C-alpha positions in Angstrom: -52.9 26.9 0.1 -55.7 28.5 -1.9 -54.5 32.0 -1.1 -51.0 31.0 -2.4 -52.4 29.7 -5.6 -54.4 32.8 -6.2 -51.4 35.0 -5.5 -49.3 33.0 -8.0 -52.0 33.3 -10.6 -52.3 37.1 -10.1 -48.5 37.4 -10.4 -48.4 35.5 -13.6 -51.2 37.6 -15.1 -49.5 40.8 -14.1 -46.2 39.7 -15.7 -48.1 38.6 -18.9 -50.1 41.9 -19.1 -47.0 43.9 -18.5 -45.0 42.1 -21.1 -47.8 42.5 -23.6 -48.0 46.2 -22.9 -44.3 46.6 -23.2 -44.3 44.7 -26.6 -47.2 46.8 -27.9 -45.5 50.1 -26.7 -42.2 49.3 -28.4 -44.0 48.3 -31.6 -45.9 51.6 -31.8 -42.6 53.5 -31.8 -41.2 51.2 -34.6 -38.7 49.5 -32.3 -36.8 46.8 -34.2 -36.5 43.7 -32.0 -34.0 42.4 -34.5 -31.6 45.1 -33.2 -31.3 43.2 -29.9 -29.3 40.6 -31.9 -25.7 41.9 -31.8 -24.3 38.8 -33.6 -22.2 39.8 -36.6 -22.3 37.5 -39.6 -19.8 37.1 -42.4 -20.3 35.7 -45.9 -18.0 32.8 -47.1 -18.3 31.5 -50.6 -17.0 28.1 -51.7 -16.6 27.3 -55.4 -16.8 23.5 -55.7 -14.5 22.3 -58.5 -14.3 18.6 -57.5 -17.2 16.4 -58.7 -19.6 14.8 -56.2 -22.8 12.8 -56.3 -23.5 12.6 -52.6 -24.3 15.4 -50.1 -24.1 15.2 -46.3 -25.0 18.3 -44.4 -25.3 18.9 -40.6 -26.1 22.1 -38.8 -26.9 23.6 -35.4 -28.9 26.7 -35.9 -28.4 27.3 -39.6 -31.1 27.4 -42.2 -30.2 25.4 -45.3 -31.4 26.2 -48.8 -30.6 23.8 -51.7 -31.5 25.0 -55.2 -30.8 24.5 -58.8 -28.7 27.3 -60.4 -27.9 28.4 -63.9 -25.4 26.4 -66.0 -22.7 24.4 -64.2 -22.6 26.6 -61.1 -21.6 24.6 -58.0 -21.4 26.9 -55.0 -21.9 27.0 -51.3 -22.6 30.3 -49.6 -22.4 30.4 -45.8 -23.5 33.3 -43.6 -21.8 32.5 -40.3 -20.7 34.1 -37.0 -17.8 33.6 -34.7 -20.1 31.5 -32.5 -21.0 29.1 -35.3 -18.7 28.4 -38.2 -18.9 25.7 -40.9 -16.4 23.7 -43.0 -17.2 22.8 -46.6 -15.2 20.1 -48.5 -15.6 17.4 -51.0 -14.3 14.0 -49.9 -14.4 10.9 -52.2 -17.2 12.1 -54.3 -19.2 13.4 -51.3 -19.9 17.0 -50.4 -19.6 17.3 -46.6 -20.7 20.4 -44.7 -20.1 20.4 -40.9 -20.1 22.8 -38.0 -16.6 23.6 -36.7 -15.9 21.7 -33.4 -18.9 19.5 -33.9 -20.1 17.6 -30.8 -19.1 20.3 -28.3 -21.6 22.1 -26.0 -23.6 24.8 -27.8 -25.0 26.6 -24.8 -23.4 29.8 -25.9 -25.5 29.9 -29.1 -28.6 31.0 -27.1 -29.6 34.5 -26.2 -31.3 37.3 -28.2 -31.2 36.0 -31.7 -33.7 37.0 -34.3 -31.6 35.7 -37.3 -29.1 33.0 -37.7 -26.6 31.4 -39.9 -27.7 30.3 -43.4 -26.2 27.8 -45.8 -27.2 28.1 -49.5 -26.1 25.4 -51.9 -26.5 26.1 -55.6 -26.1 23.2 -57.9 -26.5 22.3 -61.6 -29.5 20.3 -62.7 -27.6 17.0 -62.9 -28.4 13.7 -61.2 -27.2 13.2 -57.6 -27.2 9.9 -55.7 -28.1 11.1 -52.3 -28.9 14.0 -49.9 -28.6 13.6 -46.2 -29.5 16.6 -44.0 -29.5 16.7 -40.2 -30.3 20.0 -38.4 -30.7 20.8 -34.7 -32.5 24.2 -34.9 -33.0 25.3 -38.4 -35.2 25.2 -41.5 -34.6 23.3 -44.7 -35.6 24.1 -48.3 -34.8 21.8 -51.2 -36.3 22.3 -54.7 -35.8 21.8 -58.5 -33.2 19.0 -58.4 -32.7 15.4 -59.4 -31.7 13.3 -56.3 -32.2 9.6 -56.1 -32.4 9.3 -52.3 -33.3 12.0 -49.7 -32.9 11.6 -46.0 -33.9 14.5 -43.7 -33.8 14.6 -39.9 -34.8 17.9 -38.1 -34.9 18.4 -34.4 -36.6 21.8 -34.3 -37.5 23.3 -37.7 -39.6 23.0 -40.8 -38.8 21.5 -44.2 -40.1 22.5 -47.6 -39.3 20.0 -50.3 -40.6 20.5 -53.8 -40.2 19.6 -57.4 -37.6 16.9 -57.0 -37.0 13.9 -59.2 -36.2 11.1 -56.8 -36.7 7.5 -56.0 -37.2 7.5 -52.2 -37.5 10.0 -49.4 -37.4 9.6 -45.6 -38.1 12.8 -43.7 -38.7 13.4 -39.9 -39.1 16.5 -37.8 -39.3 16.3 -34.1 -40.8 19.8 -33.7 -41.8 21.4 -36.9 -43.8 21.1 -40.1 -43.0 19.1 -43.2 -44.3 20.5 -46.5 -43.9 18.4 -49.6 -45.1 19.2 -53.1 -44.7 18.1 -56.7 -42.8 14.9 -56.0 -43.0 11.4 -57.7 -40.9 9.0 -55.7 -41.2 5.2 -55.5 -41.6 5.3 -51.8 -42.0 8.0 -49.1 -41.8 7.7 -45.3 -42.7 10.9 -43.5 -43.1 11.6 -39.8 -43.4 14.4 -37.3 -43.7 14.3 -33.5 -45.1 17.8 -33.0 -46.2 19.5 -36.2 -48.2 19.0 -39.4 -47.6 16.9 -42.5 -48.7 18.8 -45.6 -48.5 17.1 -49.0 -49.6 18.4 -52.4 -49.3 16.6 -55.7 -47.1 13.8 -54.2 -47.5 10.6 -56.2 -45.7 7.4 -55.2 -45.5 4.4 -57.5 -45.0 2.3 -54.3 -45.8 3.0 -50.7 -46.5 6.2 -48.9 -46.4 6.3 -45.1 -47.3 9.4 -43.0 -47.2 9.6 -39.2 -47.9 12.4 -36.8 -48.0 12.3 -33.0 -49.4 15.8 -32.4 -50.5 17.4 -35.6 -52.6 17.1 -38.7 -52.0 15.2 -41.9 -53.3 17.2 -44.9 -53.3 15.8 -48.4 -54.0 17.5 -51.7 -54.1 15.4 -54.9 -51.9 12.7 -53.4 -51.6 9.1 -54.6 -49.7 5.9 -54.1 -50.0 2.2 -54.7 -50.6 1.9 -51.0 -51.2 4.6 -48.3 -50.8 4.3 -44.6 -51.8 7.4 -42.6 -51.6 7.6 -38.8 -52.1 10.4 -36.3 -52.3 10.2 -32.5 -53.7 13.7 -31.9 -54.7 15.3 -35.1 -56.9 15.2 -38.2 -56.3 13.3 -41.4 -57.9 15.2 -44.3 -57.6 15.7 -48.0 -58.0 14.4 -51.5 -56.5 11.3 -53.2 -56.3 11.1 -57.0 -57.6 7.6 -57.6 -60.0 5.1 -55.8 -58.6 2.9 -53.1 -59.7 0.2 -50.7 -60.3 2.5 -47.8 -60.0 1.5 -44.1 -60.4 4.2 -41.5 -61.0 4.5 -37.7 -60.9 7.2 -35.1 -61.1 6.6 -31.4 -62.5 10.1 -30.8 -63.7 11.9 -33.9 -65.7 11.6 -37.1 -64.8 9.4 -40.1 -65.7 10.1 -43.7 -64.1 8.2 -46.5 -65.3 6.8 -49.8 -67.0 3.4 -49.5 -66.2 0.1 -51.2 -63.0 -1.5 -52.4 -61.3 -1.2 -55.8 -59.4 -3.6 -57.9 -57.8 -2.0 -60.9 -57.2 -4.2 -64.0 -53.6 -3.2 -64.2 -53.0 -3.4 -60.5 -52.0 0.3 -60.4 -53.4 2.8 -57.8 -56.1 0.5 -56.6 -54.4 -0.7 -53.4 -55.1 0.0 -49.7 -55.5 3.3 -48.0 -55.5 2.9 -44.2 -56.1 5.9 -42.0 -56.0 5.8 -38.1 -56.2 8.5 -35.5 -56.8 8.4 -31.8 -58.1 12.0 -31.2 -59.2 13.7 -34.4 -61.3 13.4 -37.5 -60.7 11.6 -40.8 -62.1 13.2 -44.0 -60.8 11.8 -47.2 -62.2 12.0 -50.7 -61.3 11.3 -54.3 -60.1 14.3 -56.3 -62.8 15.9 -58.3 -65.6 13.9 -56.7 
């Protein structure tokens, strides 16, 4: 039994070393691994003439980029392949983007792929009621828009959400990082299973909830009327703009938070800040102190 285990270990090491040497050798001769991807992509552009205030986007392996454009431009650009095509249409005031033959098996999407489909949505800087995005394997970027409600659900991918004027946001990533910056919603509910939560200059006039199963929660100049931060395996660190009534505990790790409770005369930004982690450290401080 022992000899078998040793033999397996040696075999694994030989394969790993061989693969590393092969990778290094190909790199030295400027081999482009992207050339292994033989998928051909075509560009489709959709000019959106019908008005809409809601957006509903679903994707398999596509990255999605939603940005503000110049003037009244409302346009969707899709880089797609024969293996993954998308439909774009406006229905009853809602922009709907869907994969063709949604719900069928996607086993054929896998292989040597170093790039993938991309959906770029360019919009004027007017007010939108809602944005709902659900991606299987793809990244999301949303910035510089006015959207009342944002709902994001990623299976494997990262999301970057910045400079939005909004009322509420709910964002979840099963495997991937969530990065949020320059937001001022009323409420925010953010969660990741495997990945980090990174917030910068996010200020909620109501409640902010952050939860990570395996990953860190990192805050920079964040604030809310009440904050609830929870990590199972990971650190909770960063700066909060105004004093809070801090409550923190770590099963295995160090805890450092400002002492005391605060009661602001106007009731604003003096509420609770609860931080909990099972395996990790908690280090929170007030910005500038």
